[in-house]
C-alpha positions in Angstrom: -18.6 76.7 8.5 -17.6 79.6 11.3 -15.1 76.9 12.3 -13.2 76.8 8.9 -13.6 80.6 8.6 -12.4 80.7 12.0 -8.9 79.2 10.7 -8.8 80.6 7.7 -8.8 84.1 8.8 -6.6 83.3 11.3 -3.8 81.7 9.1 -3.7 84.8 6.9 -3.6 86.8 10.1 -0.2 85.0 11.5 1.0 85.2 7.6 0.7 88.9 7.6 1.6 89.3 10.9 4.8 86.4 11.0 6.3 89.1 8.5 8.6 91.2 11.4 7.9 95.1 11.1 10.4 98.0 11.3 10.4 98.4 15.1 11.0 94.7 15.4 14.2 94.6 13.3 15.6 97.4 14.6 15.1 96.2 18.1 17.2 92.6 16.8 19.9 94.6 15.7 19.8 96.3 19.0 21.0 93.1 20.6 23.9 92.9 23.0 23.8 96.9 22.9 22.9 99.3 25.5 19.5 101.6 25.0 17.2 103.5 27.0 13.6 102.1 27.1 10.3 104.5 27.9 7.2 102.9 28.1 4.0 102.2 30.1 4.0 99.3 32.8 1.5 96.1 31.4 2.4 94.0 34.3 4.8 92.7 36.8 5.5 89.5 38.0 7.7 88.3 40.6 10.4 85.7 39.5 13.0 84.6 42.4 15.8 86.5 40.9 14.5 89.6 39.1 11.2 91.9 38.8 9.8 91.5 35.5 8.1 94.6 34.1 5.8 93.7 30.4 6.1 97.3 29.2 5.2 98.7 26.2 7.5 100.4 23.7 7.0 103.6 23.6 10.6 105.3 22.9 13.3 103.4 22.1 17.1 104.8 21.7 20.1 102.8 21.3 23.4 102.5 19.2 21.5 100.4 16.1 17.7 101.2 17.2 17.5 104.4 17.1 14.2 106.6 17.8 12.1 102.9 17.8 8.1 104.6 18.9 5.7 101.4 19.2 3.0 101.3 21.3 1.8 98.1 20.1 4.7 95.7 20.8 6.2 95.4 24.3 9.5 94.1 25.3 9.7 92.6 29.6 12.3 94.5 31.7 14.2 92.5 33.9 14.8 94.5 37.3 17.6 92.6 39.5 16.6 92.4 42.9 19.4 94.2 44.2 18.4 97.6 41.6 17.5 101.2 43.3 14.8 102.5 41.4 14.7 106.5 40.9 12.3 109.0 40.1 8.7 110.2 41.8 5.3 109.0 41.0 2.3 111.6 41.4 1.9 110.5 45.0 5.3 108.6 46.7 8.5 108.7 46.1 9.7 104.8 45.2 11.5 103.2 47.6 14.2 99.7 46.5 13.3 97.4 44.4 15.2 95.0 46.8 13.4 95.5 49.8 10.4 94.2 49.2 12.4 90.6 50.8 10.9 86.8 49.3 7.3 85.9 49.4 6.4 84.5 52.4 2.9 83.0 51.6 2.0 84.3 54.2 0.2 87.8 52.2 3.1 89.9 53.4 4.9 90.2 50.2 3.4 93.9 49.7 3.6 97.0 51.9 0.2 98.1 50.0 -3.1 97.5 51.1 -5.3 99.7 48.5 -5.5 102.7 50.1 -4.3 106.1 48.8 -0.8 107.8 49.1 -2.0 111.0 50.4 -1.9 109.0 54.1 1.5 109.6 53.9 2.6 105.8 52.9 4.8 104.8 50.2 3.2 102.4 48.1 4.4 98.8 46.7 8.4 99.1 46.5 8.3 97.9 43.3 7.3 100.1 40.0 3.9 98.8 39.7 1.4 98.9 36.6 0.4 101.9 35.0 3.1 103.8 36.0 5.2 104.9 32.8 9.1 103.9 33.5 12.5 104.7 32.0 14.9 101.8 31.6 18.7 101.8 31.0 20.1 98.4 30.1 21.1 95.4 27.6 18.6 94.4 24.9 18.4 91.0 24.2 16.0 89.2 21.5 14.5 85.5 23.0 16.6 82.6 20.7 14.8 80.9 18.4 14.2 77.2 18.0 17.4 76.0 16.7 16.7 72.1 16.1 13.9 69.8 15.3 12.0 69.6 18.6 13.0 72.5 20.5 10.9 75.6 22.0 11.0 78.4 19.9 11.5 81.1 22.5 11.6 83.7 19.9 7.9 83.0 18.3 6.3 81.9 21.7 7.1 85.5 23.3 6.1 87.4 19.5 2.2 85.7 20.0 2.2 87.5 23.4 3.2 90.7 21.4 6.6 90.8 22.9 9.9 91.7 20.6 12.4 91.2 23.1 14.3 91.8 26.9 16.2 94.5 28.4 18.3 93.0 31.5 18.3 97.3 33.3 21.2 98.3 34.8 18.6 101.6 36.5 15.3 102.0 36.2 13.6 105.0 36.9 9.9 105.7 37.4 8.5 108.9 35.8 6.6 111.4 37.4 3.6 111.3 35.1 0.2 109.9 35.8 -1.1 106.6 36.0 -3.3 104.3 34.2 -5.6 103.9 36.6 -7.7 101.1 35.1 -4.2 98.9 34.8 -3.0 100.6 38.4 -6.6 98.9 40.1 -6.1 96.4 38.6 -3.0 95.4 39.7 -3.8 96.1 42.8 -6.9 93.6 43.0 -4.8 91.1 41.8 -2.3 91.4 44.2 -5.6 91.5 47.2 -6.7 88.4 45.7 -3.4 87.0 45.7 -2.5 88.0 49.4 -6.0 86.2 50.3 -4.9 83.0 48.3 -2.0 82.8 50.4 -4.1 83.3 53.8 -6.6 81.1 53.5 -4.9 78.0 51.7 -2.5 76.0 53.7 1.6 77.1 53.4 2.5 74.5 51.3 -0.6 74.9 48.2 -0.7 78.6 47.9 1.6 79.1 45.1 -0.1 76.5 43.1 -3.8 78.3 43.8 -2.0 81.4 42.7 -1.4 79.6 39.5 -5.0 77.8 39.7 -7.0 81.2 40.2 -4.5 83.9 38.6 -2.6 82.6 35.6 0.6 83.2 38.4 2.2 80.1 37.3 6.1 80.8 37.9 4.1 80.9 41.5 3.6 76.9 41.4 6.1 74.7 43.1 8.6 73.2 40.3 7.6 69.4 41.7 4.1 69.6 41.3 4.2 71.4 37.9 6.6 68.6 36.4 4.1 66.2 37.9 1.1 67.8 36.4 3.0 67.3 33.2 3.7 64.0 32.7 0.8 62.7 34.0 -1.5 64.8 31.5 -2.2 66.9 33.6 -0.5 70.2 32.8 -3.4 72.2 31.0 -4.7 72.3 34.7 -2.1 75.2 35.4 -3.9 77.4 33.0 -6.4 79.5 32.8 -9.2 78.2 31.4 -11.8 79.0 30.2 -14.1 77.0 33.2 -12.8 79.3 35.4 -14.1 82.9 34.5 -17.3 81.4 32.3 -18.2 80.0 35.7 -18.0 83.2 37.9 -19.6 85.1 34.9 -22.7 82.5 34.9 -22.7 81.9 38.9 -23.8 85.5 39.1 -26.3 85.7 36.0 -28.2 82.9 37.4 -28.0 83.9 41.0 -29.6 87.2 40.2 -32.2 85.6 37.3 -33.6 83.6 40.0 -34.3 86.9 41.8 -36.1 87.8 39.6 -34.0 90.6 38.4 -33.7 92.2 34.8 -32.4 90.4 32.3 -30.2 93.5 30.7 -29.2 94.2 34.4 -28.2 90.3 35.8 -26.0 90.1 32.4 -24.6 93.4 32.7 -23.5 92.5 35.7 -22.2 89.0 35.0 -20.6 91.1 32.0 -18.6 93.5 34.3 -17.3 90.5 36.6 -15.9 88.6 33.9 -14.8 90.9 31.9 -12.9 93.1 35.3 -11.4 89.0 35.7 -10.3 88.4 32.4 -8.4 92.0 32.6 -6.9 91.0 35.9 -5.4 87.5 34.9 -3.9 89.2 32.2 -6.4 88.9 29.6 -4.7 85.2 28.3 -6.6 83.6 25.4 -8.6 81.0 27.5 -9.9 84.0 29.6 -11.1 86.6 26.5 -13.0 83.2 24.6 -14.8 82.9 28.1 -16.3 85.9 28.2 -16.3 86.2 24.6 -18.7 83.1 24.6 -20.2 84.2 28.0 -21.6 87.5 26.3 -23.1 85.2 22.9 -24.8 82.9 25.8 -26.4 85.7 27.5 -27.1 87.6 24.2 -28.8 85.0 22.7 -30.7 84.0 25.7 -32.2 87.8 25.8 -32.7 87.4 22.1 -34.7 84.7 22.3 -32.5 82.5 19.9 -30.3 78.8 20.5 -27.2 79.4 21.6 -24.0 77.5 20.0 -20.9 76.5 20.8 -18.9 76.3 17.7 -20.4 79.9 16.2 -19.6 81.6 19.9 -16.0 79.7 20.2 -15.1 80.7 16.8 -15.4 84.2 17.1 -13.9 83.8 19.9 -11.3 82.8 18.3 -11.5 85.2 15.7 -10.8 88.2 18.9 -8.1 86.8 19.9 -6.2 86.1 16.5 -7.7 89.8 15.9 -5.4 90.8 19.0 -2.4 88.6 18.4 -2.5 87.0 15.1 0.5 84.3 16.0 -1.6 82.6 18.3 -2.7 79.7 16.0 0.9 78.9 16.0 1.2 78.4 20.2 0.0 75.2 21.9 -2.0 76.1 24.8 -4.0 78.3 22.8 -4.4 75.3 20.2 -5.3 72.8 22.9 -7.7 74.8 24.0 -9.7 75.3 21.0 -9.3 71.7 20.7 -10.8 70.5 23.7 -14.0 72.8 23.1 -14.1 71.3 19.7 -14.0 67.7 21.1 -17.3 68.9 23.5 -19.5 70.1 20.9 -18.3 67.8 18.2 -19.2 64.8 20.0 -20.8 65.0 23.0 -24.2 66.2 22.5 -25.0 64.1 19.5 -23.3 60.8 22.0 -25.4 62.0 25.0 -28.3 62.3 22.8 -28.1 58.6 21.2 -27.3 57.0 24.5 -30.5 58.5 25.6 -32.2 56.7 28.1 -36.1 56.0 28.4 -37.8 53.7 31.1 -40.6 51.8 29.2 -43.4 51.6 31.8 -41.6 52.9 34.7 -42.4 55.5 37.5 -39.8 57.4 38.1 -39.5 58.1 42.2 -36.7 60.5 44.0 -34.3 57.1 43.8 -34.2 56.3 40.1 -34.3 60.2 39.4 -30.7 60.2 41.6 -29.8 57.3 39.7 -30.5 58.5 36.1 -28.6 62.0 36.7 -25.7 60.1 38.1 -26.0 57.8 35.3 -25.5 61.0 33.3 -23.4 62.7 35.2 -20.6 59.9 34.7 -21.6 59.3 31.2 -20.9 62.9 30.0 -17.5 62.8 32.0 -16.2 60.1 30.2 -17.4 60.8 27.0 -16.2 64.4 27.3 -12.7 63.7 28.5 -12.3 61.1 25.4 -13.9 63.1 23.2 -11.2 65.8 24.6 -8.5 63.7 24.3 -8.9 62.3 20.7 -9.4 66.1 19.3 -6.2 67.2 21.2 -3.7 63.9 20.6 -2.7 65.7 17.1 -2.3 68.8 18.5 -0.2 68.2 21.5 1.8 65.7 19.6 2.6 67.7 16.7 3.8 70.7 19.8 5.5 68.4 22.5 5.9 65.0 20.3 5.5 63.3 23.3 1.6 61.6 24.8 1.4 60.0 27.8 -1.2 57.1 27.9 -1.8 57.0 31.5 -3.0 60.8 31.0 -6.4 59.3 29.6 -6.6 57.9 32.4 -5.8 60.7 35.1 -8.2 63.1 32.9 -10.9 60.6 32.8 -10.8 60.4 36.8 -9.8 64.0 37.5 -11.0 66.4 35.0 -14.7 65.7 35.1 -14.9 67.3 39.3 -12.3 69.9 38.5 -14.9 72.8 37.4 -16.8 71.8 40.4 -13.8 71.7 43.0 -12.6 74.9 41.2 -15.7 77.1 42.2 -16.1 75.9 45.3 -12.6 77.8 45.0 -13.8 81.0 43.9 -16.7 80.6 46.1 -13.8 80.3 48.9 -12.0 83.1 47.7 -15.1 85.7 47.5 -16.3 84.6 51.5 -12.6 84.7 52.6 -12.6 88.3 51.8 -15.1 88.7 53.8 -14.8 86.0 56.8 -11.3 84.5 56.4 -12.2 81.6 58.6 -15.2 80.5 56.1 -12.6 80.7 53.3 -10.0 78.3 55.0 -13.0 75.7 55.5 -14.0 76.0 51.9 -10.8 75.5 50.6 -10.5 72.3 52.2 -11.7 70.4 49.5 -9.4 72.4 47.0 -6.6 71.5 49.2 -8.0 68.2 49.2 -8.6 67.5 45.8 -5.2 69.0 44.8 -3.4 66.4 47.1 -5.0 63.5 45.3 -4.4 64.9 41.5 -0.6 65.0 43.2 -0.5 61.9 44.8 -2.0 60.1 41.7 0.3 61.8 39.2 3.2 60.6 41.9 2.3 56.8 41.5 1.5 57.0 37.5 5.2 58.7 37.6 6.4 55.8 39.5 4.9 53.2 37.7 5.4 54.7 34.0 2.8 53.7 31.5 4.1 53.9 27.7 4.4 57.2 26.2 4.0 58.1 22.3 6.3 59.6 20.4 6.9 61.3 17.4 5.5 65.0 14.8 2.8 63.6 12.9 3.2 63.8 9.3 1.4 65.4 7.3 -1.0 62.6 5.7 -1.0 60.4 9.3 -2.6 64.5 10.3 -5.7 64.2 7.4 -5.8 60.4 8.1 -6.9 61.9 11.6 -9.1 64.7 10.8 -11.0 62.0 8.0 -11.7 59.2 10.8 -12.7 62.0 13.0 -15.6 63.1 11.1 -17.1 60.3 9.6 -17.5 59.7 13.8 -19.4 62.8 13.9 -21.1 61.9 11.0 -22.3 58.1 12.7 -23.1 60.6 15.8 -25.2 62.8 14.3 -27.0 60.2 12.4 -27.3 58.0 15.6 -29.2 60.7 17.1 -31.4 61.0 14.8 -30.2 64.4 12.7 -29.2 64.1 9.2 -25.4 64.6 8.1 -25.1 67.7 6.7 -22.0 69.8 6.5 -23.4 73.4 4.3 -25.8 75.6 6.4 -30.1 76.6 4.9 -31.4 73.0 6.3 -33.7 73.7 9.1 -33.8 71.4 12.6 -36.8 70.2 11.5 -35.7 68.0 8.5 -32.6 66.7 10.8 -34.7 64.9 12.9 -36.6 63.3 10.6 -34.1 60.6 10.4 -34.5 57.3 13.2 -32.5 57.5 16.4 -30.5 55.0 16.8 -30.1 54.2 20.4 -26.4 53.2 21.7 -25.9 52.1 25.2 -23.7 54.0 27.1 -21.0 51.4 27.4 -20.8 50.5 23.9 -20.6 54.5 22.8 -17.9 55.0 25.6 -16.3 52.3 24.2 -16.6 53.1 20.2 -14.7 56.4 21.5 -12.2 54.4 23.6 -11.0 52.2 19.9 -11.4 55.4 17.8 -8.5 56.7 20.5 -6.5 53.7 19.7 -7.1 53.7 16.5 -5.4 57.4 16.3 -2.2 56.4 18.5 -1.5 52.8 16.1 -1.7 55.8 13.2 0.8 58.0 14.6 2.6 55.7 16.1 3.3 54.0 12.8 6.9 56.1 11.8 7.2 54.5 8.1 11.2 54.0 7.1 12.2 54.9 3.5 15.1 52.7 3.5 17.9 55.9 3.6 20.2 57.1 6.1 20.3 60.1 8.2 22.7 62.1 9.9 21.9 64.2 12.1 24.5 66.7 13.4 22.1 68.9 16.8 22.9 72.4 17.8 24.1 71.5 21.2 26.1 74.8 21.9 29.7 73.8 22.5 29.8 70.1 22.1 29.0 67.8 19.9 25.9 65.4 19.1 25.5 63.3 15.9 22.1 61.0 15.6 22.5 58.4 13.1 18.8 56.7 11.4 20.2 53.8 9.6 18.1 52.4 6.9 16.7 48.9 8.6 15.1 50.0 12.1 17.8 51.2 14.9 19.6 55.0 16.2 22.9 55.7 17.6 24.3 58.3 19.2 28.0 59.6 18.3 29.0 62.3 21.4 26.1 63.8 22.8 27.8 66.6 25.6 27.4 70.0 25.7 29.7 72.8 27.5 26.7 75.8 27.1 24.0 73.7 27.9 24.0 72.1 31.2 21.2 70.1 30.5 21.7 69.7 27.2 19.9 65.9 27.2 16.6 67.1 28.1 16.8 70.5 26.3 18.1 69.3 22.9 18.6 65.5 22.0 15.6 64.4 24.4 13.6 66.4 22.2 15.0 65.8 19.0 14.8 62.1 19.7 11.0 62.6 21.3 10.0 64.0 17.5 11.5 61.9 15.6 9.6 59.2 17.4 12.3 57.6 19.1 12.6 55.6 22.8 15.2 54.5 23.5 18.5 54.4 20.4 20.3 51.2 20.2 23.9 52.6 21.1 25.8 55.7 21.9 29.8 56.1 20.6 31.3 58.4 23.4 34.8 59.5 21.4 36.5 61.2 25.1 35.4 61.5 28.0 35.7 65.9 27.9 32.3 66.9 29.2 31.6 68.3 26.0 31.5 65.8 24.2 29.4 63.3 27.2 27.4 64.9 29.4 23.9 64.9 27.4 24.7 60.7 26.1 25.2 59.6 29.7 22.2 61.5 31.1 20.4 59.7 29.0 21.7 56.1 29.7 20.8 57.2 33.7 17.5 57.4 32.1 17.7 54.3 30.9 17.1 55.7 26.5 20.6 54.1 25.7 20.8 50.6 25.4 24.6 50.2 25.8 27.9 52.5 25.6 30.2 51.4 23.4 34.2 53.6 24.6 37.6 54.1 23.8 40.2 52.2 26.5 40.7 55.7 27.6 37.2 56.5 28.8 36.5 53.0 30.1 39.9 53.6 31.9 38.9 57.5 33.0 38.3 57.7 36.9 35.0 60.5 36.6 33.7 57.7 34.0 34.5 54.5 36.5 33.0 57.1 39.3 29.9 57.4 37.1 29.6 53.2 35.9 29.0 52.5 39.5 26.8 55.1 41.2 24.5 55.9 38.1 25.4 53.9 34.7 25.1 50.7 36.6 22.1 49.9 34.1 23.7 50.1 31.5 26.1 47.9 29.5 29.6 49.2 28.5 31.9 47.4 26.3 35.5 48.9 25.3 35.8 49.2 20.9 39.4 49.2 19.4 41.2 49.0 16.4 44.3 47.7 14.8 46.1 50.8 14.2 47.4 49.5 10.6 44.4 48.2 9.5 43.6 49.5 6.5 39.7 49.7 5.2 38.1 50.0 1.5 36.1 52.4 1.4 34.0 52.4 -1.9 33.8 55.8 -3.4 32.2 57.2 -6.1 28.2 59.5 -6.0 26.1 61.8 -7.6 26.3 65.1 -6.1 23.4 67.0 -5.3 23.5 68.8 -2.3 21.3 72.2 -2.4 22.7 74.2 0.5 21.9 77.7 -0.9 18.3 75.9 -0.5 18.3 75.8 2.8 15.1 76.0 4.8 13.3 74.6 7.8 11.5 71.5 7.1 9.8 68.7 8.1 12.4 65.2 7.6 11.1 61.7 6.8 12.5 58.9 9.3 15.9 56.9 8.1 15.9 53.1 10.2 18.7 51.6 10.6 20.4 48.0 11.7 20.8 45.6 14.3 25.0 46.0 15.8 27.1 43.1 15.3 30.6 44.5 17.4 33.9 42.3 16.8 37.3 43.6 18.4 38.1 45.0 14.9 35.3 47.4 14.7 31.6 47.8 15.0 29.8 47.0 11.9 26.2 47.7 11.6 25.4 44.4 9.0 23.0 42.8 7.2 19.2 42.8 6.4 18.0 39.5 5.2 18.8 39.2 2.3 22.5 39.3 3.2 23.7 42.3 1.7 25.7 45.0 3.6 23.5 47.9 4.1 25.4 50.6 6.5 28.6 49.7 7.5 30.1 51.5 11.5 34.2 50.6 12.0 36.5 52.0 14.8 39.0 53.0 13.0 40.8 54.6 16.0 42.7 53.8 19.1 44.4 50.9 18.2 44.1 47.6 20.1 47.5 47.4 20.7 48.1 50.0 23.5 49.6 52.6 20.7 47.7 55.3 21.9 47.3 54.7 25.7 50.1 57.4 26.6 48.1 60.0 23.8 46.1 62.8 25.2 42.3 62.0 25.7 42.3 64.8 22.2 45.2 62.6 20.2 43.0 59.1 21.6 39.9 60.2 20.6 38.0 56.7 18.7 37.2 58.0 15.0 34.4 56.5 13.3 34.1 55.4 9.4 30.3 54.9 8.5 29.5 54.0 4.8 26.6 53.4 3.0 26.5 52.1 -0.9 28.8 54.9 -2.5 28.9 57.1 0.6 31.1 57.2 3.6 32.0 59.5 6.1 34.3 60.1 8.8 33.2 60.9 12.8 36.3 61.9 13.9 35.6 63.7 18.2 38.6 65.9 19.1 41.2 64.2 16.6 44.3 65.7 16.7 48.5 65.7 17.0 49.3 62.0 17.2 45.8 60.7 16.1 45.8 62.4 13.6 49.0 61.6 11.8 48.4 57.7 12.3 45.0 58.0 10.6 46.3 60.1 7.7 49.0 57.5 7.1 46.0 55.2 7.0 43.4 56.8 5.0 46.0 58.1 2.5 44.7 57.9 -0.7 40.7 56.6 1.3 39.0 59.7 0.1 35.3 60.0 1.5 32.3 61.8 1.5 31.9 64.1 4.5 34.0 64.7 7.6 32.6 65.8 10.9 35.6 67.8 11.7 37.8 67.5 14.7 37.3 69.6 17.6 35.0 71.8 16.6 37.2 72.9 14.0 40.1 74.5 16.2 43.2 75.1 14.0 45.2 72.4 15.9 43.1 69.8 14.1 42.2 69.2 10.6 45.7 69.8 9.0 46.7 69.9 5.1 48.0 66.4 5.1 44.7 64.7 6.8 42.4 66.9 4.0 44.9 65.5 1.3 44.1 62.0 2.0 40.5 62.3 3.1 39.7 65.0 0.5 36.5 65.0 2.3 33.2 67.1 -0.2 31.1 68.2 2.7 32.4 69.3 6.2 30.0 69.7 9.3 32.0 72.0 12.3 29.8 72.1 16.0 30.5 74.4 17.7 28.9 77.5 19.9 28.3 80.7 19.0 30.3 83.3 19.8 32.1 80.5 21.7 35.6 82.0 24.2 37.7 79.3 21.8 37.5 81.3 18.9 35.9 78.1 17.1 36.1 77.6 14.5 39.2 79.1 13.9 39.9 80.9 10.6 43.3 79.0 9.7 40.6 75.6 9.8 38.3 77.1 7.5 40.9 77.8 4.6 41.8 74.7 5.1 38.4 73.4 4.3 38.0 76.0 1.4 41.6 75.0 -0.2 40.7 71.8 0.1 37.4 72.3 -2.0 35.0 71.2 0.6 31.6 72.8 1.6 31.3 74.0 5.3 27.9 73.7 7.2 28.4 75.0 10.8 26.0 74.5 14.0 26.2 78.3 14.6 25.0 79.5 11.7 23.0 76.5 10.4 21.9 75.0 13.2 20.5 71.3 12.8 22.2 69.9 10.1 20.7 67.0 7.8 22.8 65.2 5.6 20.7 62.6 4.1 21.5 59.8 1.7 20.3 57.0 -0.9 23.5 55.9 -0.7 24.0 57.6 -4.5 22.7 60.8 -3.7 23.3 63.6 -0.7 21.1 66.1 0.4 22.1 68.5 2.9 19.7 70.6 4.5 20.0 73.0 7.1 17.2 74.0 10.5 18.0 77.8 10.2 18.7 79.8 7.3 22.1 80.3 5.8 23.8 83.3 7.3 24.6 84.3 3.5 20.8 84.0 2.9 20.6 86.2 6.2 22.7 88.6 4.5 20.8 89.3 1.5 18.2 89.7 3.3 
């Protein structure tokens, strides 16, 4: 019941916080403008290129953001390393922010030793938490997700109470008295960070700072990538385990010394509270602090401790502080893990209780029983956590590495003990550094062992389950998890009562069913396998789905055909150097697509091929289809000989005078005004059978044509060999029932003139406008020949080319065409059953934004 109340209250708080406030709206309106910010620094982070200051917004002045005064929101001030900070502190003058120098990993990063400025020495060389600053700079708002599977930076920062960033041109530290608590916690954090640098091996200090202080930016990127690929990325977050371990260790130690309960509890609360504040009051730290308080209070009152109730209370407190945390994967994963342990482990251990009959216990049997109990608890904990976090992982990241289950089983049971040794090493190292170094040896060896295991697993990749779950899959999974809970309760001798009001005596009247440890672990393993099988099922609904991804300045279209395969037409960007990893790959993962059957490259421009070639290198493309011009391109030949050896390539052409009969006639059902962010049902496709005249996505078992994809240009006769790359772009014609579409790449000039003659009098339903809406393409004769009803334009926001040009938009409007462009719509979907067409945009269209 407490858990249900927690989630219900969380949803209500999140819905209320989801509406931007007046201050946030004004700051958004000031994006790109020069602003002046006054506020108090909450905390700071040393990044490679800049110092990040998390600052309360007390005053913000700008052309569009006048007189914003709000103390409960923050902005990130990015101070370049070369910038000078001006002003006077209460104690000393501030020196240059660039004089501190890079982190050497030896503890010499900071000039401050915690002493007062009365000794005549300057404090740290950058603005400190607790001080007020005045910043002049440029305001910007984080990007929202523009494609399915993309990361929503705006929602992520809003969940942390941050509305935007200011890139500082001038930073001034004001002489106001600092917030002493924030300043002292900052100094403590710096001292612990320096101490970790002293007692850790040189190459592991950054990773240890991330583990013990939550400074994720300090961990080497290679280590983060290895942990993420191995399903152990959650270890880098400050979890409740770290924090509660500190408080509980101190509490138990003081209790053993026969100290008063209240005094022992207060000492533990002081330590745990200070640590939680020092690491930034992360959700995991707050959860552990509240759970610790509930545990100590229950012991003091002589009552039993209920983990679910305590964690639900902690969750409510977290959501009262930051309501939008309920939208974040890290928050949900933390509580899903706790839910798994609290729901299943106690009953499972009770059902597997082992009592030797008629045997006297000695030291050996007790040790064996303790070892058996520890192994069983560790295995049950890992399997329970994996089962409960699986839906969250797939919903948030669209991927679940199966090898992560084995790695978590192998290392997670020992992680708490190793971190406890590390915490003891930090405490001892503050007094005697040599002892700290000795205690950190097992921590260092353990971390190396984890990274080595992740590296081995990366070299022998296991299957990865991909795809965001549909709502009915989540419901079925929840029902199965509830059935498993009921079974374990009955096996443990408890009555499965969901409503309160029954005593524990009533619950114990059922006979206990003894289940062996091996059978119990097998039960959880089978449950996890069934959940994986459920989420791997991706229903195909017999519809054709055409997805124009928002890749910035470039093209990227995914064809999800009705019978099983998926195709990619172009895939590149001149804005995003890793468009495959940031846009195309996440979209494929979100839709459960590990490999595309074929990728068609219209020509060799970077903004059309960079992402597609990267996916081919990763083995996510079965075959590439190119034009003769692309096959002869020097850059493409170099790529094939070096990085693209394992991807088959085939050249496609079409006869210049080949006339294609394209059936036409459809019922229009567009609804662009209703475009909202939504989840889409997957569409299917069929196996391609390629001939020289074109690529034909052919037939099902009944022999009926489902989807036909033809190459219309360039010609096989070689007439296009002397043309420019744009004029010789591959042009594809897609048809499905009464629906038809032209995919034109960057076609212009003579190539467009030839297609105008070929397609005259053969209208199409949809057109991918050539060359990102350039004025030099999609001319009036061409539009008169094909008469499209829908036009899709892919280009970057505020691109330097001015795409789409006003002349092109005017021609499309004059032709009666409805235009959907990625700058205002984001990802755009065209879905059809061959008769009706539905357009969906990932973002609300610009006209709707103006009306609000």
